N, C-alpha and C positions, 0 to 999 in steps of 0.2 A: 281637804287630808294632804299631808305631804304627800308627791309621789315618788316609791319605792327605785332604787336604782340597782339593775339586774346588773354584773355581769357577766357577758358568754365567754367563753373562750374555748376554743375548737379549732385547728390546723385545716379542715377539710370546706373550704372557702364558701361552696351552695349550704351545706349546715347549718356554717355561722350565719346568714345572711338567712335561712331556713326561721334558724331560734329567734333571731331578731326582729323576724315579725311576727312573728308569734308573739314573743311578751309583747314586744311595741302595741300591737293591735285590742291588749288587755290592760292597757292605761301605763306599764313601768315603763322607763327611761331605759334605756338599753346602751350599755358598752360594750366594745365585741376586742379580742385580741388575739393573734394569730399563731401566737406562739408561750410558752410558759413563762420566757422572761417578762415580757411584754406585761400579760397581765400580772408578773408583780409589782411593775411598776405601778400598775392603773390601781391598784387596790391598795397602794402607798398611796397612792393622790389624792385620790378619788372614792376612796372609803366607799365602796358599792356592801349595800344591806344581802346581795343573797351572791355566788357564786354559782356558774354552771360553769361544770370542768369539763371537760377533756379527759382522757385517763392517757392516751400517750397523743404526744404533743412534742415538739422539737424542741432545744435549745434546754427544756427543763419541764420531765412530765407531770401526769399530775400529781401521781400519789408524790414524789420529792416536794413539789408546791405547798403541795399541805400542808406539808411535817415543817416547812419554811415558814409559811405563816403562821400555822397555831405554836410556832414560837413567841411569839406576840399578837395575834389578832385574833379575832373570834370568830369571822365573818361564818355565818353557816354558806356551806358547803354543800351541790349537789352535783355529784361523781355520774360521767357521759360516760357510758363503754356500752361494747359489742361483745364484751365480757360477761357469760352467765353461769358461770360456776360459782357455787357457796360459798368456795376460799378464796375467789376472786374480790365478790362480795365483804366478807368476811376481811380480808384484807385493807381495799378500802377505807373500812369505817374504822378499822384498828388504826389507821392513816391519820385518823381525823376527820375523812368526811362527814358530813352528819343525815346525808340518804344516799343511794344510788341507784339507777332506771337505766337499764338496757336499752341500746338500740340495735330494729328504728322503736320509735316512741312513737302515741296517738300527742296531738297537740295538748288534747285535752287535759292527760296526766301529767306531761309536763307543769303548766299552769297549776296542776292542784297542786303540785308535790312542792314549786316556790314557795306559791302563798301560804303552804304550811308550814313552811323554813321560817316565812317572816312572820307569822303568829306567835310559832315557837319561839322566836328571837324578841319579840318585842317585849316582852318585859326586862328583859337582864339588858334595853341597849340604853336604857336612858335609867342609871339610877339612883339623879340625882333630884331630892326631895323637891318636892313641889311646895309652896305658901302661897296663902290668901290669910291678912288676918291671924287671927290665933289658931287656924286653918293650917295640919301640915300633915302633909300623903306620903309615907317611905315605897316607893315601886320597888325596893327590893325586900320587901318584909308582905305589901300590899295592907298595910296594916295606917289607920289613918289617927290621927291625934290632934285635940283640940280644948283649950286650956290646959295642958298636962293629961288629959282625960285621953284613954285608947282606946279602937272596936275595932273590929274584923269586918273585913267587909269579902263579899261573893266576889268571884273572878268580874259578872257583870258590873257591878255596882262599882266596880274599883277603876274597870274600863271608862264610864261613863263618869266617876269625879273628877280622874284622870285629865280627860280630856277638858270637863270645863275650867280645872283650875292651871290645865294648859294655854287659857285663855280668858284671867279675871275680868270682866269687864265690859266683857262682848258679848252682845248679842246671839247665840247661838240659834237657831232656828233648828224645826223637829226635826229636818230631812238631812242639817250637815250632821245630828247628832245618830239619826238613823246610820247614814253613810258611813259615821265613824264609830261608829259602838257595837253597832249591831249587821256590820256587814258580810257578819259569816251569812246570817241569814235575812237573806230577800222577800221570807213571809212575813214577816211583822209589818204593825203599822204603827201610826206613833200613838196608841193609847198605849203602848207598853213601855214609853219615857215615862208619862206620867206617872206610873205604877213605881215605876224604879227613885224618880227623884223625891216620892214619899215616902220610901224604902232609908235614900241618904238623909231626905230634914229630920228621920225617925235619929239616926245614929248620930250627924250632925250635934240636932237639938237636945239631945237627952237628957241635959244637965239645967234647960233653961236658956240655954247659950241664946242669942240672937239668930235670923235667919240669914243664912247666907247666900241661898241657893233660889233667887228669885221665880217667877212668872211674868214672862212678858206679853201679855194677852193676845192671842189671835198669832204670835210670832212661832214664839219658843223661851230659853231660857238663861240667865244671867246669874253669874257671881258678883255679888258683892256688897259692899255693906249697908 
């Protein structure tokens, strides 16, 4: 699973280092900026997956930075600020922030909000269709098409099929699939994978098409002809 890149921007060195450590301990790759203009350059050159942004920064404050980014970029932004009035939250959201976290905050809440933004952004960050043989998956509409026949997918079916089509002819272990597709639910076991593989086979083979999703006994699954 690809490590998400987070840009943390804050002019308070101690708080910035605290944010970096919190997110790094959760497995994220963290970039840091101490002022707005530096943050803009990092966004342009490194394309982070989420931006954790302080409202008041020298050079370019958080609101102006978001407004500038939104002209050509839709990276999710979590605004950090000590301002807690409803009007302040409205102003941040209207400027283009995706979420708003008031200082001081609990580390667990920061991590949870970053993860939520990543989940929300995931479908729209890669809308390129995935193809294998006569099967095509369209992320923008979450629709599958095989041999001209279209079929709908549930959110979990979509995530599973997308993960498998992104790794064609590669054996994916059950643990890899659980980590990627069920990362938000730690209570499931690998028997649930077999159930969803059955759902996908029923949909991709509904008109008698040859099987593409194969079981590798004792290991996992593979997409191959």
